[in-house]
Every structure is written in structure tokens, then in C-alpha cells.
N, C-alpha and C positions, 0 to 999 in steps of 0.2 A: 895677429894669430893667423897661421897659415891654413888656407882652405884647401881641401882635397876632395877628389871624387873617388870613392872606393867602389870597385866592382869585383865580383867573384864569379869567374867564368863557370865554376862547377855547380853554382847554385840552381842552374837550370835543369839539372838532372835529379833534383830532390823530389821524392814522391810524397805528395801531400794529400790529405783528405779533402774531398770536395766540399764537405759541409763542416764548418767549425774547425777546431784544432784538437790536437791530442795524438795519441799513438795510432799507428796504422795496423790493423788487424787483417786477417785473410779475407774478411767479409766487408772491409771498409771500402767504399767507393772513393777512388783517388783520381788524380789527374791522369794517371797511367791508364786506368781502366776506361776513362772517359775517351781518350784519344785512340784507344784500341776499338772502341765502339764506333767512333767517328770513322775510322779506317774501314771497318766492316760495312757500315752504312754507305760510304762512298763506293765501295765495291758493288753493293747491292744496286745502287742507283745507276752505275755504269753498265752492269751486265743485264739487269732486269728492266729497269725503267728506260734506260738509254737505247736498248735494242728491242723494245716491245713492238715497234712498228714494222721490223723486219723489211725495211725499205730497200728497193733495188738501188736507189741512189742513197747511200747511208748518211746518217747525220754524223756529227763529230763524235759523239759519244759511241755510236755504233761503229764507226771506223776505228777508233781506239780499241774498243772491245774485240773487233775482229782481227786487228793487228796483233794484239797481245795474245789472242787465242792461237793464231797461226804461228806466232813466234815461239811460244812454248811448246806447241805440239810438234813442231819441226825439231826442237831441241830434244825433247824426250825421244823421238823416233831416231834421230841421228846418233845420240849418245848412248842410250840404253837399249835401242832395238825396238822393233815392232811389238814384240811380246810385252814390253813395258808400257804400252799405250793404255792398258787397263788402269794404270796408276796416274794417268794424266790429270784427272780431275783434282787429285790430292796435290800434285806438284804445281798445277795451275793456281789452285787456291793459295798454296804456300807462297808463290812468287807475288801474287797480287797483294796478299797481306803485307809482305815485306816492303814491296815497292811503294804502296800507298802509305804505310807508316813512315817510311823514309821521307817521302815528299811532304806529307802533312807536318812532319817535324820541322820543316823549313819555314813554315808560316810563323809570323810574329806571334809571340806569347803562346805558341803551341809547345807540346811535350813530345819528344822523340822517344817513342816506346822501345824502338829497336836499339837505343843506346844503353839499355839495361840488360845485364847479363841474365837476369831472371827471366826475361822474355825470350831471348835468343837461345838460352840453354833449353828451355821447354821445347822450342821448334827443333833444335839439334837433337835432343833426346828422342823426340817423336820420330825423326827421320832414322836415327840409329836403331831404335826398337823395331821400326817397320821393315827396314831392309834386312835386319838379322832374322826376324821371324820369316819373312818371305824367303830368304836364302835356305833356312832349314826346312820349311815346308815344301819348297820346290825341289831341292836337292838332297834332303836328308843329311846323312853324314858326309856326303859328297861336298857339302858347302865348305868343310874344313879344307878342302883342297886349295882354297883361296889363300891359305897361309903356307902352303907347301910349294915352293918354287921348283918345279920339276926340271926346268931348263938349267938350273945351277948345278955345279959339281956336287956329288953326293955328300962330301964332307962338310960342305957349307950349308946344306939344306936345313939341318936343325937350327943353326944359328940364325939363318934368315927366317925360319918359322917364327922363332921368338920375336925377332925384329918386326915381322908382319903382324904378329898377334898384338904386340904393344901399340904399334901404329894404328891398328884397327880400333882399339879402345880409346885412343887418343882423339879419334875422328870427332866426336861430339864436342870435345873441348875446343879444338881448333876451329870447328864449324861455327861455334857460337861466339868465341872471343874475336874472331875475325870481323864478324858483322858488328858486334857491340862496340869493339875497340875503335873501328873506323868511324862509326857514326858519332861516338863520343868525342873523339879526337877532333874531327872536323867541326863539330858545333862549338867545342871549346875554343878553337883557334878563331872561328868567326866571331865569337864573343869578345875575345881579346882585341882583335882588329876593330870591331864595332865601338870598343871603348876608347880607342885611340883618338878619334875625332873630337869628342867632347872634352876629353882630358887635356888635349893640346890647346883647344880653344879656351878652355877654362883657365889654364895656367898662364896664358898670355904668351906662349912661346912664339907663335906666329900664326896668323890666319892663313898664310900661304901653304902651311903644312897640312892643314885640315882636308883639303880636296884630294890630297894624295891618300890619306887615310880612307876617304870615301871610295876612291877608285880601288884601293886594296880590298876593302870588305865586298865591293861589287864583284871583283874578280874571284874573291874567295867563295862567294855565294854561288857563283856560276860553276866553279869547280865542285862545290858541294852537291850541287844539283846532279852533275855527272857521276859523283861518287855514290849518291843515293840509288841511281839506277844500277851502276856496276856492281855494287854490293848485293843487291837483290839478284842480279844475274849470276853472280859468283856462288851465292848460297844455293841457287836453283840448279845450276849446272853440276855442282858437286853433289847435290842429291841425286842427280841423274847418273853420275858416275858410280856412286855407292850402290844404287839400284841395279846398275849393269853388272857389278861385282856380284851382287846377290843372285842375279838370274843366271849369270855365266861365270861361275867362280874359278874355273880352271885357268892357270897361268899359261 
């Protein structure tokens, strides 16, 4: 009888109840809610506990917190303008939640919450609603000038306005799918590479091939660490771009 090792790369994305088994309702504590809570707790410990000393010579936690603060503050100011700094706390919180969720998802037996479209869609819709409301509150009907390309020939402006309007409402879709898709794809590929080593060793093809699989998963893990940060950065900088359009809609 032939022995086989069966692995399912997509099983790691299944949302499961924390206690017992059965259907998942909106009020059911799950592995997704657990790891979102862990991400929030990690952010709290870094920003509140890690910086409580306000040391002149900062600790590691304080250094990371100050670096992240300065990095996002400069991003908001450079991309969206100084008048967008009032939204810095929201954007900073958004960045920290995504980057911590991404990094925590790389831990063994962890759950990557940002690999689920249900999570990233909520974040993207919040950004979409916020910038739309800000745009109309600050500019009134002048916010609609965002869709009117005044620099284009007059005959093309109505067509471009329709294209701009469609692209505007597609923003939350692309914003959410980009993050969830990249995180899910990266973790699925890591799972496949991680399964190669035991499969090859188990099947007796050759022990010499197993170290290659280990090197491959190590390289893939390093790449996924980079992707985890880049995707948080991309989501945040796109939020700044959308906010800039809301504050300064004229083409």
C-alpha cells in the first residue's frame, strides 16, 4: 500500500471558532478575531508600554515606535500635504494594524487576518467613505471636479469623466484585493514549499534534495517578510493619495 503525505495549502485560511466546533456567526470568537486582538495588543505594548519611559537614549521598542511615527508622518505630509496631517492618527493606526497583522501572520500556527477579503474590504471601505465625506465637506460640489479633466480636449472630457467616476468607485475593490491577494498567495506558496521537504524525505526520492527545499522555504519566508511590509506601505500610501484627491480635487 502506497503511503502519502497530504497537505492542503489553503486550509490555513479557514476561519474556525475558538471554542468547540460548528457554524461561525457574527458574534462567534474565531481565530481571526483572536489574531486581530493580538495585533492590537502588540501595537498597544509598542506605543504605550514601550515608550512610557520617554528616554533620551531610547529602548528598542521606543526606537521602533519613533521610527514608524516619523516614517508615516513624513509620508502623509509629502503625499497629501500639510493640511492632511489632521488625519495622521487615523493613517498611522491603519498602517500599524496592517503591518502588525502581516508580520504576526508569519509566525508558526498563526492566522493571517489580512489574507481575508472580509478584513481588507472593511479597511478599504472605511478609507473610501472617509475620503469621500472629507472631499464633499471641504469642497462641496467642487469635489466633483476630481472627475472633470479640464486639461483634456472638450470633446473627450465627458468620456474621461465617466472613466474617472468608474475608477473612483473601483478604488475600494482594488485597495482591498491587492492586500488580501498578496498575503494569501504568499502564504499559500510558503505552505507548498514547506511541504516539499517532508514529502521528498518521506517518498525516499533522495535526502540530498531536502536541503534544497529547506533553502527554498527560507528564501520564500524572507521574501514574504519583505512583502508583508511593502503591502502595508502600499495600502497606506494609496490612502494618502486618495486623501490628497479629496483635499485638492482639481486636476
